[in-house]
N, C-alpha and C positions, 0 to 999 in steps of 0.2 A: 252779285247783283240781287237786289231784293225780289222776292216773289211778287206775283200780281196781287195777292191778298195784302201783303205789306205795303206795296206801292199804292193801292187804293186807300188803305188806312192812313198812310202818310198824307195823301192828297186831301182826304177828309179833314185831317187835323190842320193842314195849311189853310183850308177854307174857313174853318172855325176862327183861326187867328186873324185872317184878313178881315172878317166881320168884327170880331172883338176889338181889334186895333183901331177900327174906324169909328167906334162909338164914343162920343164925348162923355166925360165923367158924369155930367149932370143928367144925361139920358139913361144912365143905368137904373134909374127908378121908374122909367116909363113903363106903362102897362096899358092893355087895351080895355080893361074894366077893373073896377076897384078890387074885385075878389080873385084876380088872376095873378100869375107870376109876373114879376117885374123882369126887365131885361137881365139884370144881375142874377135873379133867381132862375131864369131859363138856363144860363150857362152853369150855375151851381148844380142844377138838376142833372144836366148832362154829365158833369163830373161824378155826381153821386151815383148815377146809374152804372157808370163804369166801375166804381168801387163795389157796388152790389154784385155785378157780374164777376169781378175778380174774386170776391169773397166766396161766391157759390160755385164757381167753375175752376178756379185756379188759385186757391188761397195762398200757396207758396209764392205767388207773384205779387201779392198785396203789399208786402213790406210794411212800412209805417204809414201808408196812405190812409187818410181819414176823409170822411164826408164833411160837407158843410152842414151846420146845424139847421134844422127846420126854421124857416123864416129869416135866415141869414141874408144879408145884402152885401156880399163881398165887392171890393173894388175891381176894376179891370185888371190891375196888376196882380191882385190876389188870385183872381180867376185864371189868368194866364199861367201863373206859377203852378197852380194846382193841375190845370189841364196838361201842361207839359210833362209833369210827372206821371199822371194817369195815362197819357198818350203812350209813353214808353212801356208802362206795365201792360197795357192792353196789347201793344204790338208784340211784346214778348209772349203773352198768352196766345195770341193768334198764330205766331210762328210755331209754338208748341203744338197747337191743335192741327195746324196744317201738316206738320211732320208726322203726327199720329194718324192723320186722316179722319179724325173724329173729334167731336167736342163733348166734353164731360157734361152729362145731363141735358143734352140737346139732341133732338131727333134728326135734325138735318145735318148737312155737311158743313165743314169749316167755311165754305163760300156762303152758304145760306146764313150762317151766324154773322159773318161780316156784313151781309145785306141787312140784317136786323140792326146792327150798329149804325150803318150809313143812313138807313131810313129814319131811325130814331133821332139821330143828331141833325139830319136835314130838316126834319119836322120842327125841331126846336129853333133852328136858324130861321125858318119861315115865321114861327111865332114871334121871334125876336124882332123881325122886320115889321110885323103887325103892331107889336108894342111900340116900336119907334114911331111908326106912322100915326097911331092914335095919340101918342104922347106929344106929337107936334115936332119931332126931331126929323129934319130933312137929311137924309143920307146922300152923299154924292153918288152919281151914277157909277163911278169907278168901283164903289163898294157894292152897290145893289146888283150891278151886272157882273162885277168881277168875281163874285162868289159862284156864279154859274160858269163864267169863262175859264176860271182857274182849272176846272176839270179837264179842259181840252189841252192843257199845256203839259 
């Protein structure tokens, strides 16, 4: 049975996929102002931050993972593929930290470190919805509300 930390991480990742899977390909370029990240760049940033954290806190878990280049506009399929791999690497890192009872280079507990990840990724899901709205992409209610309802299941 997975720990609460890993269960929360898994749910976070499922919510990311629910949103990503519901975004039409043409909307990946939506943004809320010309100088802000596009929808695609929001998800690329999430992946890149995961890689940064792995590199600095658990480099042996990094494997061959790579960041997206600055300014990259990956497709939904490319993003999902990258996120799935980084999901597993971060889960492995979180399990290691939970077993040790501490996080390398972090002053708080493994739970507070998970909280950082959940808050960061939730923030970028919200920015994604703002990008979509300003870009004129209407998301179905099942996606807009589903990303919140999914946490209760």
